[in-house]
C-alpha positions, 0 to 999 in steps of 0.5 A, a space after each residue: 253516831 253518823 258521820 258528817 257529810 264531807 268533800 274528799 280530795 284524792 289522787 286518781 290512778 292518772 295522778 290527777 286530783 279529784 273530789 267526791 261528796 260523801 253523804 252522812 251515811 257514807 254514800 258518794 252522792 257527787 263527784 268531780 267527773 274530771 281530774 284536775 292537774 292541781 290540788 288547788 284546781 280541785 279545791 276551786 271545783 269544790 268551792 264552785 259546787 258549794 257556792 251554786 248548789 244551794 240556789 240551783 233549780 231542779 229541771 225535769 227533762 223527762 216526759 214523765 210525771 
């Protein structure tokens, strides 16, 4: 049975909080790209992604079809 997609919170080597979004197949499909001083800050980052991602448009900035 596949796992559910999930956000994971963790501390990095610099002792900063980060998050990553893991797909049902275990692949990391997004991450915070920056460390947060507080766990709460990282959670706010997750909430922001959850709030805006569903309504985001796709913009193709390439010059290829």
